[in-house]
C-alpha positions as CSV (number, residue, x, y, z in Angstrom):
1,M,113.6,94.9,127.4
2,I,113.6,98.5,126.0
3,A,110.2,100.3,125.6
4,C,109.2,102.9,123.0
5,E,108.3,106.1,124.9
6,F,105.4,106.8,122.5
7,C,103.5,103.5,122.2
8,H,105.3,101.3,124.8
9,K,106.1,98.6,122.4
10,Q,109.0,96.4,123.8
11,F,112.3,95.8,122.0
12,T,115.4,93.8,122.9
13,N,117.7,95.9,120.7
14,L,118.2,99.6,121.0
15,S,118.7,100.2,117.3
16,N,115.3,98.5,116.5
17,K,113.7,100.8,119.1
18,H,115.2,103.9,117.4
19,R,114.1,102.7,114.0
20,H,110.6,102.1,115.3
21,Q,110.4,105.5,117.0
22,R,110.8,107.2,113.6
23,L,107.6,105.5,112.7
24,C,105.8,106.5,115.9
25,R,107.0,110.1,115.6
26,K,106.0,110.1,111.9
27,L,109.6,111.0,110.8
28,T,110.4,110.1,107.2
29,P,114.0,111.1,106.6
30,F,114.4,108.9,103.5
31,S,112.9,110.1,100.2
32,C,112.9,109.1,96.6
33,K,114.5,111.6,94.1
34,L,112.0,110.7,91.4
35,C,108.8,111.1,93.3
36,T,107.4,112.1,96.6
37,Y,107.7,108.7,98.3
38,T,109.1,109.0,101.8
39,T,109.7,106.4,104.5
40,H,111.2,106.0,108.0
41,R,113.5,103.1,106.9
42,S,116.4,103.2,104.4
43,D,115.8,99.5,103.4
44,L,112.2,100.3,102.3
45,L,113.5,103.3,100.2
46,K,116.1,101.0,98.6
47,K,113.3,98.6,97.5
48,H,111.1,101.5,96.3
49,K,113.9,102.9,94.2
50,L,114.4,99.6,92.4
51,V,110.7,99.5,91.5
52,C,110.5,103.2,90.7
53,L,113.6,103.1,88.4
54,R,112.4,99.9,86.7
55,K,109.0,101.6,85.9
56,F,110.8,104.6,84.6
57,Q,113.1,102.6,82.3
58,N,110.2,100.4,81.1
59,K,108.0,103.4,80.3
60,F,110.6,105.7,78.8
61,G,113.5,103.6,77.8
62,D,117.1,103.8,79.1
63,N,118.0,106.8,76.9
64,D,115.1,109.2,77.8
65,K,115.8,110.5,81.3
66,S,114.4,114.0,81.1
67,D,112.8,115.6,84.2
68,T,109.5,116.0,82.4
69,S,109.3,112.2,81.8
70,Q,109.9,111.3,85.4
71,R,106.5,112.5,86.5
72,E,104.8,109.2,85.7
73,V,107.4,106.9,87.1
74,C,105.4,105.3,89.9
75,N,102.0,105.7,91.6
76,T,103.4,108.3,94.0
77,T,102.9,112.0,93.4
78,P,105.8,113.6,91.4
79,R,108.3,115.7,93.3
80,T,107.8,119.4,92.9
81,S,111.0,120.7,94.4
């Protein structure tokens, strides 16, 4: 078993431990381009992007993709940079 150095949770797989440690260390390297949503897992970002894009398309239609419209895409705060 492999233990997390921060919370001592046990893992059988080193890659799962590394993924978990991003959560323990509060690292969020994956971020949505439409809003300020960030996460420590790429699979969660992928799911979020589908929801975020669907909300954007439903609210503004496929043809309207201006930056000013993207502010109300999802419940997350809009990106400022």
